[in-house]
KOLZA-334603 format. One record per atom (N, C-alpha, C): atom name; x, y, z. Coordinates in steps of 0.1 Angstrom, whole numbers, plus 5000, padded with zeros to 4 digits. Layout:
# residues N
+------+------+------+------+
| site |    X |    Y |    Z |
+------+------+------+------+
|   CA |    X |    Y |    Z |
...
+------+------+------+------+
# end
This chain:
# residues 190
+------+------+------+------+
| site |    X |    Y |    Z |
+------+------+------+------+
|    N | 5009 | 4988 | 5000 |
|   CA | 5000 | 5000 | 5000 |
|    C | 5009 | 5012 | 5000 |
|    N | 5005 | 5022 | 4992 |
|   CA | 5013 | 5034 | 4991 |
|    C | 5006 | 5044 | 5001 |
|    N | 5014 | 5047 | 5012 |
|   CA | 5009 | 5056 | 5022 |
|    C | 5017 | 5069 | 5021 |
|    N | 5011 | 5081 | 5022 |
|   CA | 5018 | 5093 | 5021 |
|    C | 5028 | 5095 | 5032 |
|    N | 5037 | 5105 | 5031 |
|   CA | 5046 | 5107 | 5042 |
|    C | 5039 | 5111 | 5055 |
|    N | 5027 | 5117 | 5054 |
|   CA | 5020 | 5120 | 5065 |
|    C | 5012 | 5109 | 5071 |
|    N | 5013 | 5097 | 5066 |
|   CA | 5006 | 5085 | 5071 |
|    C | 4992 | 5084 | 5066 |
|    N | 4989 | 5089 | 5055 |
|   CA | 4975 | 5089 | 5050 |
|    C | 4974 | 5080 | 5038 |
|    N | 4962 | 5075 | 5035 |
|   CA | 4959 | 5067 | 5023 |
|    C | 4947 | 5073 | 5016 |
|    N | 4948 | 5073 | 5003 |
|   CA | 4937 | 5078 | 4995 |
|    C | 4927 | 5067 | 4992 |
|    N | 4915 | 5071 | 4988 |
|   CA | 4905 | 5061 | 4984 |
|    C | 4910 | 5053 | 4972 |
|    N | 4916 | 5059 | 4962 |
|   CA | 4921 | 5052 | 4951 |
|    C | 4932 | 5041 | 4954 |
|    N | 4941 | 5045 | 4964 |
|   CA | 4951 | 5036 | 4968 |
|    C | 4944 | 5024 | 4976 |
|    N | 4934 | 5027 | 4984 |
|   CA | 4927 | 5017 | 4991 |
|    C | 4920 | 5007 | 4981 |
|    N | 4914 | 5012 | 4971 |
|   CA | 4908 | 5004 | 4961 |
|    C | 4918 | 4996 | 4953 |
|    N | 4929 | 5002 | 4950 |
|   CA | 4940 | 4994 | 4943 |
|    C | 4945 | 4983 | 4952 |
|    N | 4946 | 4985 | 4965 |
|   CA | 4950 | 4974 | 4974 |
|    C | 4940 | 4963 | 4974 |
|    N | 4927 | 4967 | 4975 |
|   CA | 4917 | 4957 | 4975 |
|    C | 4916 | 4949 | 4962 |
|    N | 4919 | 4955 | 4951 |
|   CA | 4918 | 4949 | 4938 |
|    C | 4928 | 4937 | 4938 |
|    N | 4940 | 4939 | 4945 |
|   CA | 4950 | 4928 | 4946 |
|    C | 4946 | 4918 | 4957 |
|    N | 4943 | 4923 | 4969 |
|   CA | 4942 | 4915 | 4980 |
|    C | 4928 | 4908 | 4982 |
|    N | 4918 | 4915 | 4979 |
|   CA | 4904 | 4910 | 4980 |
|    C | 4895 | 4915 | 4969 |
|    N | 4897 | 4910 | 4957 |
|   CA | 4890 | 4915 | 4945 |
|    C | 4875 | 4914 | 4947 |
|    N | 4870 | 4905 | 4955 |
|   CA | 4855 | 4903 | 4957 |
|    C | 4850 | 4915 | 4964 |
|    N | 4858 | 4923 | 4971 |
|   CA | 4853 | 4935 | 4979 |
|    C | 4853 | 4948 | 4970 |
|    N | 4859 | 4947 | 4958 |
|   CA | 4859 | 4959 | 4950 |
|    C | 4846 | 4966 | 4948 |
|    N | 4835 | 4959 | 4946 |
|   CA | 4822 | 4967 | 4945 |
|    C | 4819 | 4974 | 4958 |
|    N | 4825 | 4970 | 4969 |
|   CA | 4821 | 4977 | 4982 |
|    C | 4832 | 4986 | 4987 |
|    N | 4843 | 4987 | 4979 |
|   CA | 4855 | 4995 | 4983 |
|    C | 4851 | 5009 | 4988 |
|    N | 4843 | 5016 | 4979 |
|   CA | 4840 | 5030 | 4982 |
|    C | 4832 | 5031 | 4995 |
|    N | 4823 | 5022 | 4997 |
|   CA | 4815 | 5021 | 5009 |
|    C | 4823 | 5018 | 5022 |
|    N | 4832 | 5009 | 5020 |
|   CA | 4841 | 5005 | 5032 |
|    C | 4850 | 5017 | 5035 |
|    N | 4855 | 5024 | 5025 |
|   CA | 4864 | 5036 | 5028 |
|    C | 4856 | 5047 | 5034 |
|    N | 4844 | 5049 | 5029 |
|   CA | 4835 | 5060 | 5035 |
|    C | 4832 | 5057 | 5049 |
|    N | 4828 | 5044 | 5052 |
|   CA | 4825 | 5040 | 5066 |
|    C | 4837 | 5042 | 5075 |
|    N | 4849 | 5039 | 5070 |
|   CA | 4861 | 5042 | 5078 |
|    C | 4863 | 5057 | 5081 |
|    N | 4860 | 5065 | 5070 |
|   CA | 4861 | 5079 | 5072 |
|    C | 4852 | 5084 | 5082 |
|    N | 4839 | 5080 | 5081 |
|   CA | 4829 | 5084 | 5091 |
|    C | 4832 | 5080 | 5105 |
|    N | 4837 | 5068 | 5106 |
|   CA | 4841 | 5063 | 5119 |
|    C | 4852 | 5071 | 5125 |
|    N | 4862 | 5075 | 5117 |
|   CA | 4873 | 5082 | 5122 |
|    C | 4871 | 5097 | 5123 |
|    N | 4863 | 5103 | 5114 |
|   CA | 4862 | 5117 | 5114 |
|    C | 4848 | 5123 | 5116 |
|    N | 4838 | 5115 | 5115 |
|   CA | 4824 | 5119 | 5116 |
|    C | 4817 | 5119 | 5103 |
|    N | 4804 | 5122 | 5104 |
|   CA | 4795 | 5121 | 5093 |
|    C | 4798 | 5131 | 5081 |
|    N | 4804 | 5142 | 5084 |
|   CA | 4807 | 5152 | 5074 |
|    C | 4819 | 5149 | 5065 |
|    N | 4826 | 5139 | 5068 |
|   CA | 4838 | 5136 | 5060 |
|    C | 4835 | 5132 | 5046 |
|    N | 4844 | 5136 | 5037 |
|   CA | 4843 | 5132 | 5023 |
|    C | 4852 | 5121 | 5020 |
|    N | 4847 | 5112 | 5010 |
|   CA | 4856 | 5101 | 5007 |
|    C | 4867 | 5105 | 4997 |
|    N | 4868 | 5118 | 4994 |
|   CA | 4879 | 5123 | 4986 |
|    C | 4891 | 5127 | 4996 |
|    N | 4888 | 5128 | 5008 |
|   CA | 4898 | 5131 | 5018 |
|    C | 4907 | 5119 | 5020 |
|    N | 4919 | 5121 | 5025 |
|   CA | 4927 | 5109 | 5028 |
|    C | 4925 | 5105 | 5043 |
|    N | 4926 | 5092 | 5044 |
|   CA | 4923 | 5085 | 5057 |
|    C | 4936 | 5082 | 5064 |
|    N | 4937 | 5085 | 5077 |
|   CA | 4949 | 5081 | 5085 |
|    C | 4950 | 5066 | 5084 |
|    N | 4962 | 5061 | 5080 |
|   CA | 4964 | 5047 | 5078 |
|    C | 4963 | 5039 | 5091 |
|    N | 4968 | 5045 | 5101 |
|   CA | 4968 | 5038 | 5114 |
|    C | 4953 | 5036 | 5118 |
|    N | 4945 | 5046 | 5116 |
|   CA | 4931 | 5045 | 5119 |
|    C | 4924 | 5034 | 5111 |
|    N | 4928 | 5034 | 5098 |
|   CA | 4922 | 5023 | 5089 |
|    C | 4926 | 5009 | 5094 |
|    N | 4938 | 5008 | 5098 |
|   CA | 4943 | 4995 | 5103 |
|    C | 4935 | 4991 | 5116 |
|    N | 4933 | 5001 | 5125 |
|   CA | 4926 | 4998 | 5137 |
|    C | 4912 | 4994 | 5134 |
|    N | 4905 | 5000 | 5124 |
|   CA | 4892 | 4996 | 5121 |
|    C | 4891 | 4983 | 5114 |
|    N | 4901 | 4980 | 5105 |
|   CA | 4900 | 4967 | 5098 |
|    C | 4905 | 4955 | 5107 |
|    N | 4913 | 4958 | 5117 |
|   CA | 4918 | 4948 | 5125 |
|    C | 4916 | 4951 | 5140 |
|    N | 4903 | 4951 | 5144 |
|   CA | 4900 | 4956 | 5158 |
|    C | 4907 | 4948 | 5169 |
|    N | 4911 | 4936 | 5167 |
|   CA | 4918 | 4928 | 5177 |
|    C | 4933 | 4930 | 5177 |
|    N | 4938 | 4938 | 5168 |
|   CA | 4953 | 4939 | 5167 |
|    C | 4958 | 4947 | 5179 |
|    N | 4970 | 4943 | 5184 |
|   CA | 4977 | 4950 | 5194 |
|    C | 4984 | 4962 | 5188 |
|    N | 4989 | 4971 | 5197 |
|   CA | 4998 | 4982 | 5192 |
|    C | 5010 | 4977 | 5184 |
|    N | 5016 | 4966 | 5189 |
|   CA | 5027 | 4960 | 5182 |
|    C | 5023 | 4955 | 5168 |
|    N | 5012 | 4949 | 5167 |
|   CA | 5007 | 4944 | 5154 |
|    C | 5005 | 4956 | 5144 |
|    N | 4999 | 4967 | 5149 |
|   CA | 4996 | 4978 | 5141 |
|    C | 5010 | 4985 | 5137 |
|    N | 5019 | 4986 | 5146 |
|   CA | 5032 | 4991 | 5143 |
|    C | 5040 | 4983 | 5133 |
|    N | 5038 | 4970 | 5134 |
|   CA | 5045 | 4961 | 5124 |
|    C | 5039 | 4963 | 5110 |
|    N | 5026 | 4964 | 5109 |
|   CA | 5019 | 4967 | 5097 |
|    C | 5023 | 4981 | 5091 |
|    N | 5025 | 4991 | 5100 |
|   CA | 5029 | 5004 | 5095 |
|    C | 5043 | 5004 | 5090 |
|    N | 5052 | 4995 | 5096 |
|   CA | 5066 | 4994 | 5091 |
|    C | 5066 | 4989 | 5077 |
|    N | 5057 | 4981 | 5073 |
|   CA | 5056 | 4975 | 5060 |
|    C | 5054 | 4986 | 5049 |
|    N | 5048 | 4997 | 5053 |
|   CA | 5045 | 5008 | 5044 |
|    C | 5056 | 5018 | 5043 |
|    N | 5066 | 5017 | 5051 |
|   CA | 5077 | 5027 | 5050 |
|    C | 5084 | 5026 | 5037 |
|    N | 5089 | 5037 | 5031 |
|   CA | 5097 | 5036 | 5019 |
|    C | 5110 | 5029 | 5021 |
|    N | 5114 | 5022 | 5011 |
|   CA | 5127 | 5014 | 5012 |
|    C | 5138 | 5024 | 5013 |
|    N | 5148 | 5020 | 5021 |
|   CA | 5161 | 5027 | 5022 |
|    C | 5168 | 5027 | 5009 |
|    N | 5175 | 5038 | 5006 |
|   CA | 5184 | 5038 | 4994 |
|    C | 5195 | 5028 | 4996 |
|    N | 5199 | 5021 | 4986 |
|   CA | 5210 | 5011 | 4987 |
|    C | 5223 | 5018 | 4991 |
|    N | 5230 | 5012 | 5000 |
|   CA | 5243 | 5018 | 5004 |
|    C | 5254 | 5015 | 4994 |
|    N | 5253 | 5004 | 4987 |
|   CA | 5262 | 5001 | 4976 |
|    C | 5254 | 5000 | 4963 |
|    N | 5254 | 5011 | 4956 |
|   CA | 5246 | 5011 | 4944 |
|    C | 5251 | 5001 | 4933 |
|    N | 5264 | 5000 | 4932 |
|   CA | 5270 | 4991 | 4922 |
|    C | 5265 | 4976 | 4925 |
|    N | 5266 | 4972 | 4938 |
|   CA | 5261 | 4958 | 4941 |
|    C | 5247 | 4957 | 4938 |
|    N | 5239 | 4967 | 4942 |
|   CA | 5224 | 4966 | 4940 |
|    C | 5221 | 4966 | 4925 |
|    N | 5228 | 4974 | 4917 |
|   CA | 5227 | 4974 | 4902 |
|    C | 5230 | 4960 | 4897 |
|    N | 5241 | 4954 | 4901 |
|   CA | 5245 | 4941 | 4896 |
|    C | 5235 | 4930 | 4900 |
|    N | 5230 | 4931 | 4912 |
|   CA | 5220 | 4922 | 4917 |
|    C | 5207 | 4923 | 4908 |
|    N | 5203 | 4935 | 4905 |
|   CA | 5191 | 4937 | 4897 |
|    C | 5194 | 4933 | 4882 |
|    N | 5206 | 4936 | 4878 |
|   CA | 5210 | 4932 | 4864 |
|    C | 5209 | 4917 | 4862 |
|    N | 5215 | 4910 | 4872 |
|   CA | 5215 | 4895 | 4871 |
|    C | 5200 | 4890 | 4871 |
|    N | 5192 | 4895 | 4879 |
|   CA | 5178 | 4891 | 4879 |
|    C | 5171 | 4894 | 4866 |
|    N | 5173 | 4906 | 4861 |
|   CA | 5167 | 4911 | 4849 |
|    C | 5172 | 4902 | 4837 |
|    N | 5184 | 4898 | 4837 |
|   CA | 5190 | 4890 | 4826 |
|    C | 5184 | 4875 | 4828 |
|    N | 5182 | 4871 | 4840 |
|   CA | 5176 | 4858 | 4842 |
|    C | 5162 | 4857 | 4836 |
|    N | 5154 | 4868 | 4838 |
|   CA | 5140 | 4868 | 4833 |
|    C | 5140 | 4871 | 4818 |
|    N | 5149 | 4879 | 4813 |
|   CA | 5149 | 4884 | 4799 |
|    C | 5154 | 4873 | 4790 |
|    N | 5146 | 4863 | 4787 |
|   CA | 5151 | 4851 | 4780 |
|    C | 5154 | 4854 | 4765 |
|    N | 5147 | 4865 | 4760 |
|   CA | 5150 | 4868 | 4746 |
|    C | 5163 | 4876 | 4744 |
|    N | 5168 | 4881 | 4756 |
|   CA | 5181 | 4888 | 4756 |
|    C | 5181 | 4900 | 4747 |
|    N | 5170 | 4907 | 4747 |
|   CA | 5169 | 4919 | 4739 |
|    C | 5169 | 4932 | 4747 |
|    N | 5171 | 4931 | 4760 |
|   CA | 5171 | 4943 | 4769 |
|    C | 5157 | 4948 | 4773 |
|    N | 5147 | 4941 | 4768 |
|   CA | 5133 | 4945 | 4772 |
|    C | 5126 | 4933 | 4778 |
|    N | 5121 | 4935 | 4790 |
|   CA | 5114 | 4924 | 4798 |
|    C | 5099 | 4925 | 4795 |
|    N | 5094 | 4914 | 4789 |
|   CA | 5080 | 4913 | 4786 |
|    C | 5072 | 4908 | 4798 |
|    N | 5059 | 4911 | 4799 |
|   CA | 5051 | 4906 | 4810 |
|    C | 5052 | 4890 | 4811 |
|    N | 5052 | 4884 | 4800 |
|   CA | 5053 | 4869 | 4800 |
|    C | 5067 | 4864 | 4806 |
|    N | 5078 | 4871 | 4801 |
|   CA | 5091 | 4867 | 4806 |
|    C | 5091 | 4869 | 4822 |
|    N | 5086 | 4880 | 4826 |
|   CA | 5086 | 4883 | 4840 |
|    C | 5078 | 4872 | 4848 |
|    N | 5066 | 4869 | 4844 |
|   CA | 5058 | 4859 | 4851 |
|    C | 5066 | 4845 | 4851 |
|    N | 5071 | 4841 | 4840 |
|   CA | 5078 | 4828 | 4839 |
|    C | 5091 | 4829 | 4848 |
|    N | 5098 | 4840 | 4848 |
|   CA | 5110 | 4841 | 4856 |
|    C | 5107 | 4841 | 4871 |
|    N | 5096 | 4847 | 4875 |
|   CA | 5092 | 4847 | 4889 |
|    C | 5088 | 4833 | 4893 |
|    N | 5082 | 4825 | 4884 |
|   CA | 5078 | 4811 | 4888 |
|    C | 5091 | 4803 | 4889 |
|    N | 5101 | 4805 | 4880 |
|   CA | 5113 | 4798 | 4880 |
|    C | 5120 | 4799 | 4893 |
|    N | 5120 | 4811 | 4899 |
|   CA | 5127 | 4813 | 4912 |
|    C | 5119 | 4809 | 4924 |
|    N | 5107 | 4803 | 4921 |
|   CA | 5099 | 4798 | 4932 |
|    C | 5088 | 4807 | 4938 |
|    N | 5085 | 4817 | 4932 |
|   CA | 5074 | 4826 | 4937 |
|    C | 5061 | 4820 | 4936 |
|    N | 5052 | 4822 | 4946 |
|   CA | 5038 | 4817 | 4946 |
|    C | 5030 | 4825 | 4935 |
|    N | 5019 | 4819 | 4931 |
|   CA | 5011 | 4826 | 4921 |
|    C | 5006 | 4839 | 4927 |
|    N | 5003 | 4840 | 4940 |
|   CA | 4998 | 4852 | 4946 |
|    C | 5009 | 4863 | 4946 |
|    N | 5021 | 4859 | 4949 |
|   CA | 5032 | 4868 | 4949 |
|    C | 5035 | 4873 | 4934 |
|    N | 5035 | 4864 | 4925 |
|   CA | 5037 | 4867 | 4911 |
|    C | 5027 | 4878 | 4907 |
|    N | 5014 | 4875 | 4910 |
|   CA | 5004 | 4885 | 4906 |
|    C | 5006 | 4898 | 4913 |
|    N | 5010 | 4898 | 4925 |
|   CA | 5012 | 4911 | 4932 |
|    C | 5024 | 4919 | 4926 |
|    N | 5035 | 4912 | 4923 |
|   CA | 5046 | 4919 | 4917 |
|    C | 5044 | 4923 | 4903 |
|    N | 5036 | 4915 | 4896 |
|   CA | 5032 | 4918 | 4882 |
|    C | 5025 | 4931 | 4881 |
|    N | 5015 | 4932 | 4890 |
|   CA | 5007 | 4945 | 4890 |
|    C | 5015 | 4957 | 4894 |
|    N | 5026 | 4955 | 4901 |
|   CA | 5035 | 4966 | 4905 |
|    C | 5043 | 4970 | 4893 |
|    N | 5049 | 4960 | 4885 |
|   CA | 5058 | 4963 | 4874 |
|    C | 5050 | 4966 | 4861 |
|    N | 5038 | 4960 | 4860 |
|   CA | 5030 | 4962 | 4848 |
|    C | 5016 | 4966 | 4852 |
|    N | 5015 | 4979 | 4857 |
|   CA | 5002 | 4983 | 4862 |
|    C | 4991 | 4983 | 4851 |
|    N | 4979 | 4981 | 4855 |
|   CA | 4967 | 4980 | 4846 |
|    C | 4969 | 4970 | 4835 |
|    N | 4976 | 4959 | 4838 |
|   CA | 4979 | 4948 | 4829 |
|    C | 4985 | 4952 | 4816 |
|    N | 4994 | 4962 | 4817 |
|   CA | 5001 | 4968 | 4806 |
|    C | 5009 | 4957 | 4799 |
|    N | 5008 | 4956 | 4786 |
|   CA | 5015 | 4946 | 4778 |
|    C | 5028 | 4951 | 4773 |
|    N | 5032 | 4963 | 4774 |
|   CA | 5044 | 4968 | 4770 |
|    C | 5056 | 4963 | 4778 |
|    N | 5067 | 4959 | 4771 |
|   CA | 5079 | 4955 | 4779 |
|    C | 5085 | 4966 | 4787 |
|    N | 5093 | 4963 | 4797 |
|   CA | 5100 | 4974 | 4804 |
|    C | 5115 | 4972 | 4802 |
|    N | 5122 | 4983 | 4803 |
|   CA | 5137 | 4982 | 4802 |
|    C | 5143 | 4981 | 4816 |
|    N | 5156 | 4981 | 4817 |
|   CA | 5163 | 4979 | 4830 |
|    C | 5160 | 4990 | 4840 |
|    N | 5160 | 5003 | 4835 |
|   CA | 5157 | 5014 | 4844 |
|    C | 5144 | 5012 | 4851 |
|    N | 5134 | 5008 | 4844 |
|   CA | 5120 | 5006 | 4850 |
|    C | 5121 | 4994 | 4860 |
|    N | 5128 | 4983 | 4856 |
|   CA | 5129 | 4972 | 4864 |
|    C | 5136 | 4975 | 4877 |
|    N | 5147 | 4983 | 4876 |
|   CA | 5155 | 4987 | 4887 |
|    C | 5146 | 4995 | 4897 |
|    N | 5138 | 5004 | 4892 |
|   CA | 5129 | 5012 | 4900 |
|    C | 5120 | 5003 | 4908 |
|    N | 5114 | 4993 | 4901 |
|   CA | 5105 | 4984 | 4908 |
|    C | 5113 | 4975 | 4918 |
|    N | 5124 | 4971 | 4914 |
|   CA | 5132 | 4962 | 4923 |
|    C | 5137 | 4969 | 4936 |
|    N | 5142 | 4981 | 4935 |
|   CA | 5148 | 4988 | 4946 |
|    C | 5139 | 4998 | 4952 |
|    N | 5129 | 5003 | 4945 |
|   CA | 5121 | 5014 | 4950 |
|    C | 5127 | 5028 | 4947 |
|    N | 5138 | 5028 | 4940 |
|   CA | 5145 | 5040 | 4937 |
|    C | 5149 | 5040 | 4922 |
|    N | 5150 | 5052 | 4917 |
|   CA | 5154 | 5054 | 4903 |
|    C | 5168 | 5050 | 4901 |
|    N | 5171 | 5045 | 4889 |
|   CA | 5185 | 5041 | 4886 |
|    C | 5194 | 5054 | 4886 |
|    N | 5205 | 5054 | 4894 |
|   CA | 5213 | 5066 | 4895 |
|    C | 5218 | 5070 | 4881 |
|    N | 5220 | 5083 | 4879 |
|   CA | 5224 | 5088 | 4866 |
|    C | 5236 | 5082 | 4860 |
|    N | 5246 | 5079 | 4869 |
|   CA | 5258 | 5073 | 4864 |
|    C | 5256 | 5059 | 4858 |
|    N | 5244 | 5052 | 4861 |
|   CA | 5241 | 5039 | 4855 |
|    C | 5231 | 5040 | 4844 |
|    N | 5227 | 5052 | 4840 |
|   CA | 5216 | 5053 | 4830 |
|    C | 5219 | 5045 | 4817 |
|    N | 5232 | 5044 | 4813 |
|   CA | 5235 | 5036 | 4801 |
|    C | 5232 | 5022 | 4803 |
|    N | 5230 | 5017 | 4816 |
|   CA | 5227 | 5003 | 4819 |
|    C | 5214 | 4999 | 4813 |
|    N | 5205 | 5008 | 4810 |
|   CA | 5192 | 5004 | 4805 |
|    C | 5193 | 4997 | 4791 |
|    N | 5204 | 4998 | 4785 |
|   CA | 5206 | 4991 | 4772 |
|    C | 5217 | 4981 | 4772 |
|    N | 5223 | 4979 | 4783 |
|   CA | 5235 | 4969 | 4783 |
|    C | 5231 | 4955 | 4782 |
|    N | 5220 | 4951 | 4786 |
|   CA | 5217 | 4937 | 4786 |
|    C | 5220 | 4930 | 4773 |
|    N | 5215 | 4937 | 4762 |
|   CA | 5217 | 4932 | 4749 |
|    C | 5232 | 4931 | 4746 |
|    N | 5240 | 4941 | 4749 |
|   CA | 5254 | 4941 | 4746 |
|    C | 5262 | 4930 | 4754 |
|    N | 5260 | 4931 | 4767 |
|   CA | 5267 | 4921 | 4776 |
|    C | 5263 | 4907 | 4772 |
|    N | 5251 | 4904 | 4769 |
|   CA | 5247 | 4890 | 4767 |
|    C | 5252 | 4886 | 4753 |
|    N | 5253 | 4895 | 4743 |
|   CA | 5258 | 4891 | 4730 |
|    C | 5273 | 4888 | 4732 |
|    N | 5280 | 4896 | 4740 |
|   CA | 5294 | 4893 | 4743 |
|    C | 5296 | 4879 | 4749 |
|    N | 5288 | 4876 | 4759 |
|   CA | 5288 | 4863 | 4765 |
|    C | 5285 | 4852 | 4755 |
|    N | 5276 | 4854 | 4747 |
|   CA | 5272 | 4844 | 4737 |
|    C | 5284 | 4842 | 4727 |
|    N | 5290 | 4853 | 4723 |
|   CA | 5302 | 4852 | 4713 |
|    C | 5313 | 4844 | 4720 |
|    N | 5316 | 4847 | 4733 |
|   CA | 5327 | 4840 | 4740 |
|    C | 5324 | 4826 | 4741 |
|    N | 5311 | 4822 | 4744 |
|   CA | 5307 | 4808 | 4744 |
|    C | 5308 | 4801 | 4731 |
|    N | 5305 | 4808 | 4720 |
|   CA | 5306 | 4803 | 4706 |
|    C | 5321 | 4800 | 4703 |
|    N | 5330 | 4810 | 4707 |
|   CA | 5344 | 4808 | 4705 |
|    C | 5350 | 4796 | 4712 |
|    N | 5345 | 4794 | 4724 |
|   CA | 5349 | 4782 | 4732 |
|    C | 5345 | 4769 | 4726 |
|    N | 5332 | 4769 | 4721 |
|   CA | 5327 | 4757 | 4714 |
|    C | 5335 | 4754 | 4702 |
|    N | 5338 | 4764 | 4694 |
|   CA | 5346 | 4762 | 4681 |
|    C | 5360 | 4757 | 4685 |
|    N | 5366 | 4762 | 4695 |
|   CA | 5379 | 4758 | 4699 |
|    C | 5379 | 4743 | 4703 |
|    N | 5368 | 4739 | 4710 |
|   CA | 5366 | 4725 | 4714 |
|    C | 5364 | 4716 | 4702 |
|    N | 5357 | 4721 | 4692 |
|   CA | 5355 | 4713 | 4680 |
|    C | 5368 | 4711 | 4673 |
|    N | 5376 | 4721 | 4672 |
|   CA | 5389 | 4720 | 4665 |
|    C | 5398 | 4710 | 4672 |
|    N | 5398 | 4709 | 4685 |
|   CA | 5406 | 4700 | 4693 |
|    C | 5402 | 4685 | 4690 |
|    N | 5389 | 4683 | 4687 |
|   CA | 5384 | 4670 | 4685 |
|    C | 5389 | 4664 | 4672 |
|    N | 5394 | 4672 | 4663 |
|   CA | 5397 | 4667 | 4649 |
|    C | 5411 | 4660 | 4650 |
+------+------+------+------+
# end
């Protein structure tokens, strides 16, 4: 869930979350959000206002302890910036290349889903991450910069911007090196 810096959540974000977590509740999302607003602010509140996320959690999980609520709130905090950008870039690059089976530098939705399954993700997790990287079931492939933003929660640093197109070059070089080794092996067999 995307919660603002002030700890608020919009009705649209609430609906987006329900679409993923409880699709059967989508027809009731506006009513649920409005009921939470009324409960927390009174009858005059508008569903266009943002709701305090802590209040929403208290309403949705009435038996939760303060520790439970705090743990849920910690899940909504923005991710810290990587301390070692080079290592994080290489980690993301390796994963991107694993998924990008066509080795063209563009990750398709199909490649992403298959790649996530290969590394052992559950169908529910694949669906969740898919909707993050390919919102609104977008069919357009994504480049490394977009993948890096999804993977780390941060834009690719300027010094690595050229990396959005490297997958194709690096992998071609690896393929050529592999072909050279195969040819050398064939010549030794003669």
